C-alpha positions, 0 to 999 in steps of 0.5 A, spaced: 844 668 553 848 673 557 854 669 556 853 667 550 852 675 548 859 677 550 863 670 548 860 673 540 862 680 543 870 677 545 870 673 538 868 680 534 874 684 538 879 678 538 877 678 529 876 685 527 879 689 534 884 692 529 879 695 525 874 697 531 875 705 533 877 706 540 871 710 545 873 717 545 875 717 552 881 714 549 882 718 543 888 723 546 893 721 540 892 721 533 897 720 527 895 723 520 901 721 516 899 718 509 894 715 513 891 716 520 892 712 528 888 714 533 892 712 540 892 712 547 898 717 551 901 711 554 901 707 547 903 713 543 909 715 549 911 708 548 911 708 539 916 715 539 921 710 544 920 705 539 922 709 533 928 714 536 931 707 538 931 705 531 934 711 528 939 711 534 941 705 532 942 706 524 936 701 523 932 703 516 926 706 516 923 698 514 926 695 521 921 701 525 914 699 521 917 691 523 918 693 530 911 698 531 908 692 528 910 687 532 909 691 539 902 693 536 900 685 535 904 682 543 901 688 546 898 694 543 904 698 544 903 698 551 907 696 557 904 691 560 907 686 566 903 680 564 902 675 557 903 668 556 908 665 561 913 669 562 912 674 557 913 681 559 912 688 555 912 692 550 914 685 545 912 680 551 919 678 550 921 673 555 926 673 561 927 665 561 928 665 553 935 670 554 931 677 553 933 679 560 930 680 567 924 682 567 926 689 570 930 691 564 924 688 559 919 693 562 924 698 560 921 700 553 928 702 551 932 695 553 926 692 550 926 696 544 934 695 543 933 687 544 928 687 538 933 691 533 939 686 535 936 680 533 932 682 528 939 685 525 941 678 525 936 675 521 939 674 514 935 678 509 929 681 514 929 688 509 926 683 504 921 680 508 914 681 509 912 685 516 910 679 518 915 674 516 921 678 518 917 679 525 915 672 526 923 670 525 924 674 531 918 673 536 915 666 534 909 666 535 904 661 535 900 666 530 906 667 524 901 672 520 899 675 525 904 682 526 901 683 517 893 685 520 898 692 524 903 693 518 899 699 515 898 703 522 906 702 523 907 704 516 903 711 517 907 712 525 914 711 523 912 716 517 911 721 522 915 719 528 920 719 523 919 726 520 917 724 513 910 728 516 909 736 517 905 736 524 903 729 524 901 728 531 896 731 535 895 729 543 890 732 547 893 733 554 888 732 560 888 738 565 892 736 571 900 734 567 904 728 570 909 734 571 910 740 571 916 745 572 924 743 573 921 736 574 918 735 567 924 739 563 929 734 568 925 728 564 924 731 558 932 732 556 933 725 559 928 722 555 931 726 549 938 724 551 936 717 552 932 716 546 936 719 541 942 720 543 942 727 542 947 733 545 946 739 546 939 740 548 938 746 552 934 749 558 933 756 559 934 758 566 927 758 569 927 751 567 920 751 563 923 751 556 927 746 552 931 748 545 933 743 541 938 744 535 934 740 528 940 740 523 934 740 518 926 739 518 926 732 518 929 732 524 926 737 527 919 733 526 922 728 529 924 731 535 917 736 535 913 729 533 917 725 540 915 731 545 908 731 543 908 724 544 910 724 551 906 731 552 902 727 556 907 724 561 912 729 562 908 736 561 909 738 555 905 745 554 907 747 548 912 746 541 915 750 536 917 749 529 917 751 523 912 756 522 907 751 526 905 750 534 902 745 537 899 747 545 896 742 550 890 747 550 888 745 543 891 739 542 892 740 535 897 744 530 896 750 528 901 756 524 905 762 528 902 769 527 909 772 528 916 772 526 919 768 532 918 762 527 923 756 529 927 754 524 933 751 527 930 748 533 925 745 535 922 750 542 918 746 547 915 749 553 912 745 560 907 747 564 910 751 571 910 750 577 903 752 580 
């Protein structure tokens, strides 16, 4: 009877898992952008990188939706080291099928670039349903599976491409992965590699960053990326416009002084202790 019960639970999760709420303990990031998505910290960071690489490669917004829906289905936005046969990583790309070496495929930036390059070669992908465009790249045994993630991918895309304000809110644990100079250096490197950004600066104390923002949309792209990577890069505070996110609160709030940042996204990392 126990085996039958467990099998029943597995079948329910397999069929309806995308509709189920994650356990409270794993609700570290909430995205609100004409819809709501809840992700773990690693999933959020991977989603932010996938979106940024799409912008860097000058792919349209629709391509980011397709990429995120694909990664949702293939790995649930986790950079996994296993899969069907030799499949690996966010998009479950296979070394034996020419996608790259195992080490390359496990690099989220490399994997995203390869996905966008393959999608770009699909004639007429812009007019296809999300699942049809994804399937032309992935050639999955379940060609309709990607469509069930289209709505979640659209919400993430609106937020991560800066079409929503204060839309990504993450809660950071009490012990950040990085602090001080290491955290600031990693953030600058990540911003440069994901967005191709020049001109990111760090003050002499190496606990803060200033990211130039030409307009509000770009500002929110970078602000949401920074919050998405807060857990793995020790981000303590992010400010843009008249809103500020803090790791302590895990939410965005109005800035109550005259230090509103309108041409820069300001970020602070946890200091060394």
